[in-house]
C-alpha positions in Angstrom: -36.4 32.5 -100.1 -32.9 34.0 -99.9 -33.5 36.0 -103.1 -36.8 37.2 -101.7 -35.1 38.2 -98.5 -32.4 40.2 -100.4 -35.2 41.9 -102.4 -37.3 42.6 -99.3 -34.5 44.5 -97.5 -34.5 47.5 -99.8 -38.3 47.4 -100.1 -38.6 47.4 -96.3 -36.3 50.4 -96.1 -38.3 52.3 -98.7 -41.9 51.3 -97.7 -43.7 51.4 -94.3 -44.5 47.9 -92.9 -48.2 48.4 -93.8 -47.2 48.9 -97.4 -45.2 45.7 -97.7 -47.6 43.5 -95.7 -50.5 43.4 -98.2 -48.4 42.5 -101.3 -46.8 39.7 -99.3 -50.1 38.3 -98.3 -51.5 38.6 -101.8 -48.5 36.8 -103.2 -49.0 34.0 -100.7 -52.7 33.5 -101.5 -52.0 33.7 -105.2 -49.4 31.0 -104.9 -51.7 28.7 -103.0 -54.5 29.3 -105.6 -52.1 28.7 -108.4 -51.4 25.2 -107.1 -55.0 24.5 -106.6 -55.8 25.4 -110.2 -53.4 22.8 -111.7 -51.9 20.5 -109.0 -50.5 18.0 -111.5 -48.3 20.5 -113.3 -44.7 20.5 -112.2 -44.1 24.0 -113.7 -47.1 25.4 -111.8 -45.8 23.8 -108.6 -42.3 25.4 -109.0 -43.8 28.8 -109.8 -46.0 28.6 -106.8 -43.1 27.5 -104.6 -41.0 30.5 -105.7 -44.0 32.8 -105.2 -44.7 31.5 -101.7 -41.0 31.8 -100.8 -40.8 35.4 -101.9 -44.1 36.2 -100.3 -43.3 34.7 -96.9 -39.8 36.1 -96.5 -41.0 39.6 -95.3 -44.0 38.5 -93.2 -42.3 37.9 -89.9 -40.2 41.0 -90.0 -43.2 43.0 -91.1 -45.3 41.8 -88.1 -42.4 42.7 -85.7 -42.1 46.2 -87.3 -45.8 46.7 -87.0 -45.8 45.8 -83.3 -42.9 48.1 -82.7 -44.5 50.9 -84.7 -47.7 50.8 -82.7 -46.0 50.5 -79.3 -47.1 46.9 -78.8 -43.6 45.4 -78.6 -43.2 43.9 -75.2 -41.5 40.8 -73.8 -44.7 38.9 -73.2 -46.0 39.7 -76.7 -42.7 38.7 -78.4 -42.5 35.6 -76.3 -46.1 34.5 -77.2 -45.4 35.2 -80.8 -42.2 33.1 -80.7 -44.0 30.3 -79.0 -46.9 30.3 -81.6 -44.4 30.3 -84.5 -42.4 27.5 -83.0 -45.5 25.4 -82.3 -46.7 25.9 -85.8 -43.4 25.1 -87.4 -43.3 21.8 -85.4 -46.8 20.6 -85.6 -48.1 21.6 -89.1 -45.5 19.7 -91.1 -46.0 16.6 -89.0 -49.8 16.8 -89.4 -49.4 17.2 -93.2 -47.2 14.1 -93.3 -49.7 12.1 -91.2 -52.6 13.1 -93.5 -50.5 12.3 -96.6 -49.6 8.9 -95.2 -53.0 7.8 -94.0 -55.3 9.2 -96.7 -55.4 9.3 -100.5 -55.1 13.1 -100.7 -51.4 13.1 -101.4 -49.8 16.6 -101.7 -53.3 18.3 -101.5 -53.3 17.3 -97.8 -51.4 20.5 -97.1 -54.4 22.6 -98.0 -56.7 20.4 -96.0 -54.5 20.7 -92.8 -54.1 24.5 -93.3 -57.9 24.9 -93.8 -58.5 22.9 -90.6 -56.0 24.9 -88.6 
């Protein structure tokens, strides 16, 4: 994640937010699909973890830049976005842990919870 952040800073300076958003999302989806292709492989899991970390590092700042660029940056919008991010960061990991504990899905429960959300 830290290396992805350090790499995203020069890219964000050179590219518009729209140009950086799509590759970040593609990298996130590709990482998730990579894990689904071979969930038992440790190397695949590490590669997908690195890909997801690099892909997610620019998403939040890109969304904020897009809001500011389109004149949509206001206190209520930023507040709602912070609330939604905080709520997701608190509830989704707990839901994944509950599904892992009470079902036989194991680590694949992450994808089930994300698909349901």
